[in-house]
Backbone as a ProteinNet text record, in pm:
[ID]
protein_1_A
[PRIMARY]
MKIRIKKKLQRGSLILGVSYLFLTLLKIIFSEKALWSDFGFILVSLLFFVQFLYNTKYPYLNIENGIILINGPLGKKVTVDDIEYVRTFYGDYIFHTKSKELTISTEHLEASSKKALQLKLEELGVKVV
[TERTIARY]
1538.1	1428.6	1297.8	1213.9	1086.8	972.5	881.8	767	641.2	561.6	440.4	316.8	206.8	81.9	13.1	-92.7	-165.3	-225.4	-223.4	-284.8	-435.4	-494.4	-637.7	-675.7	-594.6	-621.4	-604.7	-504.4	-484.9	-602.8	-646.3	-760.7	-886.8	-902.4	-1017.9	-1023	-908.7	-903.7	-940.6	-891.6	-921.5	-1070.4	-1126.4	-1267.7	-1356.8	-1324.7	-1403.6	-1393.2	-1275	-1257.3	-1337.7	-1332.5	-1408.2	-1557.9	-1601	-1743.9	-1798.5	-1729.3	-1773.7	-1780.1	-1678.8	-1675.5	-1787.8	-1807	-1909	-2049.4	-2079.1	-2211.9	-2238.5	-2137.3	-2154.4	-2174	-2097.8	-2115.7	-2253.2	-2300.6	-2436	-2540.7	-2523.3	-2618.7	-2615.8	-2497.1	-2486.6	-2549.1	-2526.3	-2577.1	-2729.2	-2786.1	-2929.1	-3015.3	-2957.4	-3039.3	-3044.9	-3142.9	-3162.2	-3055.9	-3014	-2910	-2810.5	-2690.3	-2585.5	-2582.7	-2574.6	-2567.2	-2420.3	-2396.3	-2258.3	-2202.2	-2290	-2242.4	-2189.3	-2237.5	-2187.2	-2038.1	-1997.4	-1856.2	-1772.8	-1835.1	-1768	-1740.5	-1836.7	-1816.5	-1709.1	-1699.4	-1591	-1456.8	-1451.8	-1329.2	-1292.9	-1393.6	-1368.6	-1312.6	-1369.1	-1318.5	-1175.1	-1142	-1004.4	-908.6	-954.7	-870.2	-842	-941.7	-919.1	-819.2	-828.7	-733.2	-591.9	-579.4	-447.7	-389.8	-474.3	-427.9	-380.8	-454.4	-415	-280.4	-264.8	-140	-22.4	-44.5	61.6	106.2	8.6	41.9	110.6	83.8	152.5	294.1	314.4	447.3	542.8	494	579.2	545.5	647	619.3	571	503.1	455.6	572.7	671	783.9	912.4	1013.7	1141.5	1251.9	1334.6	1446	1574.8	1652.3	1778.8	1878.8	2003.2	2114.7	2089.5	2026.9	2004.3	1892.7	1807.5	1694.6	1565.6	1470.1	1337.9	1244.9	1182.3	1101.1	962.3	859.5	721	680.8	647.7	607.9	464.1	438	304.8	312.5	201.7	202.8	302.2	317.1	410	520.4	558	654	730.9	738	806.6	929.6	1038	1158.1	1231.3	1304.3	1383.6	1511.3	1622.8	1746.8	1758.3	1817.3	1828.6	1914.8	2013.5	2102	2028.7	1924	1850.5	1747.5	1716.6	1612.3	1661.2	1584.7	1618	1561.8	1434.8	1373.2	1250.6	1205.5	1088.1	987.9	865.4	759.2	656.9	602.3	494.1	363.2	261.1	129.4	27.2	-37.9	-133.1	-73.4	51.4	117.3	185.5	155.4	219.3	353.7	449.1	580	583	620.7	632	777.8	844.4	985	994	1066	1082.1	1223.9	1233.8	1361.5	1353.6	1456.4	1455	1351.3	1327.1	1239.4	1104.1	1089.6	962.7	935.3	814.8	772.8	735.8	757.3	718.4	646	523.5	443.3	429.6	462	443.1	323	218.4	96.8	113.7	113.8	130.8	-2.6	-110.1	-241.6	-249.2	-175.4	-179	-78.8	3	108.7	66.8	120.5	96.1	180.4	144.6	212.7	361.2	394.8	535.1	612.8	548.1	613.7	636	542.8	560	681.6	696.7	812.6	942	939.9	1058.6	1095.8	995.9	1021.4	1083.7	1030.1	1083.4	1228.2	1257.2	1394.6	1488.7	1441.1	1524.8	1555	1456.6	1480.2	1580.9	1572.2	1671.6	1809.8	1814.3	1942.6	2005.5	1923.2	1974.2	2011.9	1974.2	2009.7	1917	1795.5	1698.2	1632.1	1635.1	1575.4	1427.5	1345.5	1200.1	1160.9	1090.6	1048.7	910.2
556.7	645.2	573.5	637	578.5	656.7	584.8	646.9	592.7	683.6	646.4	662.6	601.8	614.8	745.8	777.7	902.2	905.6	1023.1	1041.9	1017.7	1045.8	1027.4	880	789.5	646.6	602.9	659.8	626.7	674.4	797.2	850.7	769.8	723.1	640.8	512.6	448.2	326.6	355.7	465.5	502.5	535.1	609.9	647	522.9	432.8	310.1	223.9	215.4	137.7	194.6	326	390.2	375.8	393.1	383.6	243.5	140.6	3.9	-25.9	15.4	-11.7	62.3	188.3	269.5	214.8	187.1	135.9	-1.8	-85.5	-218.5	-211.5	-127.7	-113.8	-55.1	39.2	91.8	-18.1	-101.3	-210.8	-310.1	-341.3	-436.3	-378.3	-250.2	-187.5	-175.7	-135.2	-107.4	-224.5	-335.2	-451.1	-545.5	-633	-722.7	-831.8	-877.9	-980.9	-952.5	-996.1	-976.7	-1097.1	-1069.8	-1176.2	-1206.2	-1321.4	-1357.6	-1264.3	-1210.9	-1120.7	-989.2	-950.3	-828.6	-840.6	-957.8	-978	-982.8	-1022.2	-1015.9	-872	-782.9	-641.4	-579.4	-625.9	-578.4	-623.8	-745.4	-796	-713.5	-677.7	-594.9	-459.6	-399.8	-270.1	-281.9	-390.9	-410.8	-427.6	-492.8	-507	-371.8	-282.4	-148.2	-71.8	-89.1	-24.3	-77.4	-207.8	-267.9	-216.2	-205.2	-152	-7.7	72.6	211.3	218.2	139.2	141.5	91.6	-11.3	-64.8	38.4	107.3	207.2	329.3	362	475.8	437.8	312.6	272.1	237	165	118.3	190.8	230	295.7	193.5	244.3	157	102.2	187.2	151.4	198.2	113.1	145.1	113.8	213.2	193	226.2	123.5	142.9	36.8	77.9	-12.1	-97.7	-39.6	-112.2	-213.8	-206.5	-298.6	-218.4	-259.2	-198.3	-293.6	-245	-329.6	-269.5	-348.6	-309.5	-378.2	-298.3	-354.7	-402.1	-509.5	-567.2	-697.6	-766.8	-893.8	-993.7	-994.2	-1085.9	-1010.3	-892.6	-802.2	-855	-776.8	-814.7	-727.7	-788.2	-708.3	-752.8	-655.5	-676.7	-596.5	-653.4	-576.8	-501.4	-385.5	-300.6	-367.5	-444.6	-511.9	-617.5	-678.7	-783.4	-730.2	-601.6	-544.6	-536.2	-598.1	-590.6	-463.8	-436	-312.5	-282	-158.1	-112.3	-60.4	-105.5	-63.4	15	118.8	192	157.3	137.9	104.4	177.2	278.1	364.2	423	462.7	526.8	431.1	303.1	205.9	164.3	137.9	90	-61.6	-130.5	-275.9	-311	-364.1	-401.8	-546.8	-569.3	-703.5	-751.9	-870.8	-938.6	-1069.7	-1151.1	-1278.3	-1373.3	-1362.9	-1460.8	-1407.4	-1276.3	-1226.7	-1082.5	-1038.7	-900.7	-838.1	-708.7	-634	-508.5	-489	-375.2	-276.7	-151.3	-43.5	37.5	34.1	108	252.4	344.4	485.3	551.8	477.9	531.4	569.9	498.7	522.2	627.2	679.7	773.2	917.2	1007.6	1149.7	1196.8	1311.4	1362.1	1387	1440.2	1465.4	1334.6	1232.1	1102.1	1037.8	1059.8	1005.6	1066.5	1198.6	1265.5	1219.6	1203	1156.6	1015.1	930.7	794.8	797.8	880.8	891.8	940.7	1040	1090.6	985	908.8	804.4	694.1	658.2	555.2	603.4	731.4	786.6	788.9	819.2	823.6	683.8	580.9	444.2	389.4	459.4	416.5	312.3	306.5	209.9	272	197.5	253	217	321.3	305.9	306.2	200.7	184.4	240.7
-6.2	-35	-3.1	75.4	114.7	51.9	-10.2	-74.2	-8.3	45.6	117.9	29	73.6	-0.8	35.9	-34.9	-12.6	127.7	186.6	318	311.2	196.5	178.7	197.5	145.4	160.5	305.3	373	513.7	597.3	572.5	646.9	617.7	495.8	459.9	541.3	559.9	640.7	785.8	836.5	974.9	991.1	897.6	906.3	896.4	804.5	792.6	918.1	975.9	1098.3	1213.2	1230.1	1337.9	1312.4	1188.6	1155.9	1183.5	1135.6	1160	1309.5	1382	1525	1597.4	1565.4	1630.6	1604.1	1477.9	1443.9	1504.3	1505.2	1561.8	1712.7	1780.4	1924.9	1957.8	1877.9	1898.8	1882.4	1781.4	1758.5	1873.9	1924.4	2035.2	2161.5	2186.4	2308.6	2305.6	2192.5	2187.3	2141.5	2106.2	2070.6	2190.3	2189.3	2302.4	2308.4	2192.8	2191.4	2079	2102.1	2002.1	1908.6	1781.8	1682.6	1651.6	1591.8	1558.1	1451.8	1366.8	1260.9	1318.9	1436.5	1499.6	1529.3	1572.2	1601.5	1474	1364.6	1235.2	1194.1	1221	1189.6	1278.7	1402	1489.7	1432.6	1382.3	1320.3	1196.6	1116.4	998.1	1039.1	1143.3	1189.2	1239.5	1306.5	1352.5	1234.5	1129.4	1010.5	945.6	942.6	890.6	978.3	1111.2	1200.7	1178.8	1161.1	1136.5	1005	902.1	773.7	789.6	865	888.7	961.1	1067.2	1143.2	1059.6	979	894.4	791.3	730.3	628.8	688.1	813.6	874.3	918	956.2	1003.6	889.6	789.9	681	551.1	473.9	345.1	242.2	140	32.2	-47.4	-71.7	-156.7	-91.5	-95.9	-36	-137.3	-168.6	-261.8	-187.6	-155.5	-84.8	-128	-139.4	-169	-294	-395.1	-520.1	-513	-411.5	-397.5	-396	-479.1	-481	-408.3	-300	-214.2	-198.6	-230	-204.2	-75.6	24.8	152.3	145.6	212.7	217.5	292.7	304	376.5	317.5	187.8	121.7	49.6	94.3	33.5	-86.3	-190.6	-313.9	-329.6	-378.6	-401.3	-526.3	-581	-701.9	-686.4	-725.5	-725.4	-858.3	-852.1	-971.1	-1077.5	-1035.3	-1130.7	-1213.4	-1157.1	-1227	-1325.6	-1318.6	-1403.6	-1547.7	-1638.2	-1779.5	-1841.3	-1814.8	-1861.7	-1775.5	-1786.2	-1712.6	-1813.1	-1799.3	-1889.6	-1809.1	-1867.9	-1801.3	-1870.7	-1788.2	-1839.6	-1754.6	-1813.4	-1742.4	-1615.5	-1622.9	-1510.4	-1415.2	-1420.9	-1333.9	-1393.4	-1306	-1349.4	-1335.3	-1442	-1440.1	-1464.9	-1363	-1370.4	-1416.3	-1525.4	-1580.2	-1552.3	-1495.2	-1479	-1556.4	-1546.5	-1617.3	-1559	-1428.9	-1365	-1319.1	-1301	-1248.5	-1290.1	-1255.6	-1278.8	-1145.3	-1134.6	-1015.9	-1063.1	-1015.9	-1057.8	-943.2	-971.9	-875	-920.4	-841.4	-872.9	-827.3	-921.2	-886.3	-853.6	-863.5	-829.8	-682.3	-597.9	-453.8	-407.5	-499	-462.4	-487.6	-407.4	-430.5	-548.8	-604.7	-724.1	-697.3	-579.7	-547.6	-534.2	-481.8	-469.7	-605.5	-698.7	-834.1	-901.2	-885.8	-945.9	-879.3	-747.8	-675.8	-719.6	-741.8	-789.3	-928.4	-1014.8	-1150.9	-1149.1	-1065.9	-1055.6	-998.2	-901.1	-840	-941.3	-1022.7	-1124.8	-1228.4	-1266.5	-1360.2	-1296.2	-1167.2	-1095.5	-1088.8	-1073.2	-1067.1	-1205.2	-1310.1	-1444.3	-1501.6	-1451	-1502.8	-1624.3	-1736.2	-1857.9	-1862.8	-1883.4	-1890.6	-2036.2	-2077	-2216.6	-2232.9
[MASK]
+++++++++++++++++++++++++++++++++++++++++++++++++++++++++++++++++++++++++++++++++++++++++++++++++++++++++++++++++++++++++++++++++

């Protein structure tokens, strides 16, 4: 089961990337000389584009074969068998194992994805405290 982040957040990254790039290119074209900070803004716009592409290609959360995986630069994963209990705190799910914690932020998820996540956790037999 793959759970993606809100489309609104993805569009925000794309809009910010295009805006930074457009404004920086306008400044470079219409000014007499380019400053080093202009290239920093181009780098920032590229980072927003990379974030947009990453979020469209990879889901935020992946639950398959008894493994809960949060995708990211340092991706975190927990097996369902190792979970001792799950606690909710302001809508976020915090999975506790013997050695670590894994937090799923539901702020970035759409309402339908939140319900699907809740149903999947009940299906896996994870008890939520």
